C-alpha positions, 0 to 999 in steps of 0.5 A: 527558215530565215526571211527572204528578200526579193531584189528585182527578179531575184530571191535572196536568202538561205536555199536560194542561189547566191546573189553576186554583186560586182561593185564598180564603186568609183573604180570607173575613175570618172569614165562612163566607157570604163564603167561599161567595160566593167559592166560587161565583165560582170555580165559575162561572169554571171553576176546578178548586179553591179553597184556604184557609189553616189555622193553629193560632194559638198555635203559629204566633205567639209570645205577644209577637206575639199581644199586640201592639196591632192594632185590628180587628172582632175586638178590639184585639190581633193575637191577636184578629185571628188567632183571628177569621180562623181557621175551626174544625171547624163552619165547615170542615164547612160549607165541605166540604159546600158544595164537595161540593154545588158539585162543586169540590175544596178544600184548604188550606195548613197552617202547622203540624203540628196544622193538617195533622191538622185538615185531614186530617179532610176527606180533602183531595185534596192539601196546599199548602205556602206559601212561608213554610213552605218551610224548615220541614223538620219540617212538610214531612216531616209533610205528606209522611207523609200520602201525598197530592200536595204543592203547594209555592210557592217565593217568597222562596226561594233556589235552594239552599233550593228544592233542599233542600225538594225533597230533603226532599219528593222529586219524586214527586207534587210540583208546584212553583209559581214565586212572588214573595212580595210583595202585589201583585208589581211587574211586573219581579219576576214573572219568568215565565222562572223557570217554565222555570228550575224545570222545567229543575232538577227533573223534576216539574210546575211551576205559577205562583202570582201576586200581581200586579195584573190578570190578564196575567201569570197568563194568560200563565204557561201559555205559559211552561210553567206546568201550574197557576195559583193566584190569590188571589180576593175579592168586593171588593178594598176589603175590609179584609185584607192580601191583598185588594189583590193578589186578583182580583174575580169578573169578573177571575177569570172573564177570567183563567180564560177566557184560560188555557183559550184559551192552548193554542189560541193557542200552537198546535203550531208547524207552519207550514201554510196553513189551510183558512180561508186558501185562499179568501183566497189566491184572492181576494188573491194575484195572483202564484203562486210561481215555481219556482227 
């Protein structure tokens, strides 16, 4: 049996209920009240956790990138936007308290070492590493040094890069996520069989991080071996922001979680049997009995 990973009070791995993550990311657009609405949607849908993104803006982006013109509600430069989208200590304290009240786990994908230290203040159940950070060995080692389970997305990465990242992190308390880093992802680039490829390559649990339109691929992922599914969520896909179009609104999230929870019942155990529910139908419809040969 494949290794299992404990995240909070949940066991993630083959044979356990799918661990479903609703990624709020930066879809809150700098508003705690909007973030709370998305937390509510995740809770009412039956998700196991919500996830945010945390960056130390002046570390992650160069001065040139931050000074580029970009009009937004926060100002006229890219830096104004990036700073405006980042929650600080007070905001995350409010989010932490709200998630505790709603009894749902929360954590974040940290894009730099300072952000890891920032999120550590809240005693997260795990750390997520985004596909963009998969080749950042310094960040990987620093996150691993915190002694928490690690979730690693593998989008836009070669097999060699994934192998290297896993070698840096080690397979203990690690969950890999098959992922394609386009927003939204085209159907012929989702490649759900990649889940099995990663499971054959490594002895750690493998999940799926989806960016496709709709819910079909994410709902189907557990049938391909995904022990966890992560999807971006929003209150309204027409809101401004780079990730909104590839996100699920509350009703879509509810339906995806419903379908994922029903998947083990649909897949079954593979044994060919006559179910008790079929026996009255046999008496009603079958006119010819089996003839011994």
